[in-house]
C-alpha positions in Angstrom: 107.3 93.9 -65.6 107.3 90.4 -64.2 109.3 87.8 -66.1 109.2 84.1 -65.6 112.4 82.6 -64.1 114.4 80.3 -66.3 112.9 77.1 -64.8 109.5 78.3 -65.7 110.6 79.2 -69.2 112.0 75.7 -69.5 108.6 74.3 -68.5 106.9 76.6 -70.9 109.2 75.2 -73.7 108.1 71.7 -72.7 104.5 72.8 -73.1 105.2 74.3 -76.4 106.6 71.1 -77.8 103.7 69.1 -76.6 100.9 71.4 -77.7 99.1 71.3 -81.0 99.0 74.2 -83.5 96.9 77.1 -84.5 93.4 77.6 -83.2 90.5 77.4 -85.7 87.1 75.8 -86.1 88.3 74.2 -89.4 89.8 70.7 -89.0 93.3 70.0 -90.3 93.6 66.8 -92.4 96.6 64.5 -92.0 97.6 64.6 -95.6 98.4 67.5 -97.8 96.0 68.8 -100.5 98.7 70.6 -102.5 102.0 70.8 -100.7 103.8 69.2 -97.8 105.7 71.0 -95.0 108.9 69.5 -96.3 108.6 71.6 -99.5 108.7 74.9 -97.6 111.8 75.1 -95.5 110.9 78.1 -93.4 113.3 76.9 -90.6 116.2 78.2 -92.8 114.4 81.0 -94.7 113.2 82.9 -91.7 115.7 84.8 -89.4 115.6 83.4 -85.9 113.5 85.4 -83.4 115.2 87.5 -80.8 116.9 85.3 -78.1 115.3 85.1 -74.7 116.7 87.7 -72.4 118.3 89.8 -75.2 117.9 93.5 -75.7 116.1 92.7 -79.0 113.5 90.6 -77.2 113.0 93.3 -74.6 112.4 95.9 -77.3 110.0 93.4 -79.0 108.1 92.9 -75.7 108.0 96.6 -75.0 106.0 97.1 -78.2 103.5 94.5 -77.1 103.1 96.2 -73.7 102.6 99.6 -75.5 100.0 98.1 -77.8 98.1 96.7 -74.8 98.1 100.1 -73.1 97.1 102.0 -76.2 94.5 99.7 -77.8 91.0 101.1 -78.2 87.8 99.2 -77.7 87.3 99.2 -81.5 90.8 97.7 -82.0 90.0 94.9 -79.6 86.7 94.1 -81.1 88.2 93.8 -84.6 91.2 91.8 -83.5 89.1 89.4 -81.5 86.9 88.8 -84.6 90.0 88.1 -86.6 91.0 85.4 -84.1 88.8 83.0 -86.1 90.7 82.2 -89.3 88.4 82.4 -92.4 89.1 84.1 -95.7 85.7 85.7 -95.4 87.2 88.1 -92.9 88.3 89.9 -96.0 84.7 90.6 -97.0 84.8 94.1 -95.7 87.2 94.9 -98.6 86.0 92.3 -101.1 82.4 93.3 -100.9 79.1 91.8 -99.6 79.1 89.3 -102.5 82.2 87.7 -101.2 80.3 85.1 -99.2 80.3 81.3 -98.9 76.8 80.9 -100.4 78.1 82.5 -103.7 81.4 80.7 -103.6 81.1 76.9 -103.1 84.3 75.9 -104.9 86.3 78.9 -103.7 85.2 78.2 -100.1 86.5 74.7 -100.3 89.7 75.8 -102.1 90.6 78.3 -99.3 90.0 75.7 -96.6 92.4 73.4 -98.4 94.9 76.2 -98.6 94.5 76.9 -94.9 95.0 73.2 -94.1 98.3 73.0 -96.0 99.5 76.4 -94.7 98.8 75.6 -91.1 100.7 72.3 -91.2 103.7 74.2 -92.5 103.5 76.9 -89.9 103.0 74.4 -87.1 106.2 72.7 -88.1 108.1 75.9 -88.2 106.7 77.1 -84.8 107.9 73.8 -83.3 111.4 74.4 -84.8 111.8 77.9 -83.3 109.8 77.1 -80.2 109.5 80.7 -79.0 107.3 81.5 -76.0 104.4 83.9 -76.5 104.5 87.3 -74.9 102.2 86.4 -72.0 104.5 83.5 -71.2 107.5 85.8 -70.9 105.7 88.7 -69.1 103.0 87.7 -66.7 101.6 91.2 -66.5 100.3 90.9 -70.1 96.6 90.1 -70.4 95.8 88.8 -73.9 92.3 89.6 -75.0 91.9 86.3 -76.7 93.0 83.0 -75.2 95.9 81.8 -77.3 97.1 78.3 -76.5 100.6 78.1 -75.1 101.9 77.0 -78.5 105.0 78.5 -80.0 104.8 82.2 -81.1 107.1 82.4 -84.1 106.0 83.0 -86.8 102.5 84.3 -86.2 100.1 81.7 -87.7 97.2 84.2 -88.0 99.5 86.7 -89.9 100.7 83.9 -92.2 97.1 83.0 -92.9 96.2 86.6 -93.6 99.1 87.1 -96.1 98.7 83.7 -97.8 95.1 84.7 -98.5 95.8 88.3 -99.3 98.3 87.3 -102.0 95.8 84.9 -103.5 92.9 87.3 -103.4 95.0 90.1 -104.9 95.9 87.9 -107.8 92.3 87.0 -108.2 91.0 90.6 -108.0 94.0 92.9 -108.7 91.5 95.8 -108.8 91.3 95.5 -105.0 95.0 94.6 -104.3 95.9 97.7 -102.3 92.8 97.4 -100.0 93.4 93.6 -99.6 97.0 94.1 -98.4 95.9 96.9 -96.1 93.4 94.5 -94.6 96.1 91.8 -94.2 98.2 94.3 -92.3 95.4 95.1 -89.9 94.8 91.4 -89.4 98.5 90.9 -88.5 98.7 93.9 -86.3 95.7 92.7 -84.4 97.8 89.8 -83.0 99.9 92.4 -81.2 96.9 94.4 -80.1 95.4 91.4 -78.3 98.7 90.4 -76.8 99.1 87.1 -78.6 102.3 87.8 -80.6 105.4 89.9 -80.7 105.9 92.3 -83.7 108.7 90.1 -85.0 106.3 87.1 -85.1 104.0 89.2 -87.3 106.8 90.3 -89.6 107.9 86.6 -89.9 104.3 85.7 -90.7 104.3 88.2 -93.6 107.4 86.6 -95.1 106.1 83.1 -94.5 102.9 83.8 -96.3 104.8 85.0 -99.4 107.1 82.0 -99.4 104.3 79.5 -98.9 102.3 81.0 -101.8 105.4 80.8 -104.1 105.5 77.1 -103.4 101.7 76.7 -103.9 102.0 78.1 -107.4 104.6 75.5 -108.3 102.0 72.8 -107.9 99.9 72.0 -111.0 96.8 70.9 -109.1 96.9 74.1 -107.0 97.2 76.3 -110.1 94.2 74.5 -111.7 92.1 74.9 -108.6 93.3 78.5 -108.1 92.1 79.4 -111.6 88.7 77.8 -111.1 88.4 79.6 -107.7 89.5 82.9 -109.3 86.8 82.7 -112.0 84.2 81.9 -109.4 85.2 84.8 -107.2 85.3 87.3 -110.1 81.9 86.1 -111.3 80.4 86.4 -107.8 81.8 90.0 -107.5 80.4 90.9 -110.9 83.8 91.3 -112.4 83.8 88.4 -114.9 
């Protein structure tokens, strides 16, 4: 295993602070739709990630290395597809009717949710400023090209669980399958070598915390109810 020397890690930290956040085709607006990052203090609610050079970090990294060695071709294909963040990656458990053409308002609603959530996660990533696995161990070969942005918490996992919680509240009949799908989404970030397992665990917590704040906003609740009705009608559950 090849580790970057400390000067290289310091340079990596500089890159982390200067880089922009999570990769996605959807633009992020400057203003919040529902909640501001200052309303969700993940800096203090999340445990700090393992320290660089610690035994805990070594164990975390070993699990990424093992996932890289053991991943199947099917695992890679699925995880690469999940690299693009869209709520419609849940269509395989929601059903074929869960599609943008049937859900004009819900599509826009979930994009707004993503925009707010991503700004929160970007701020938290900058606070913890953890290098990604491939920045710590040069032998790792991520299957997607994650930017050298901070690793903790996993933005994709946070995205998955923010959406899973909302979808499960909209369609409780499918809650178990929805959360299983979110778990696969998060685990894929380890499979492709983009995140440590602790990044993924933090993303799960972050998703739940962010949703709890979303539901404190009256405008969000109003839009959520409208989106829920549209989703249930599209799925034939109204």
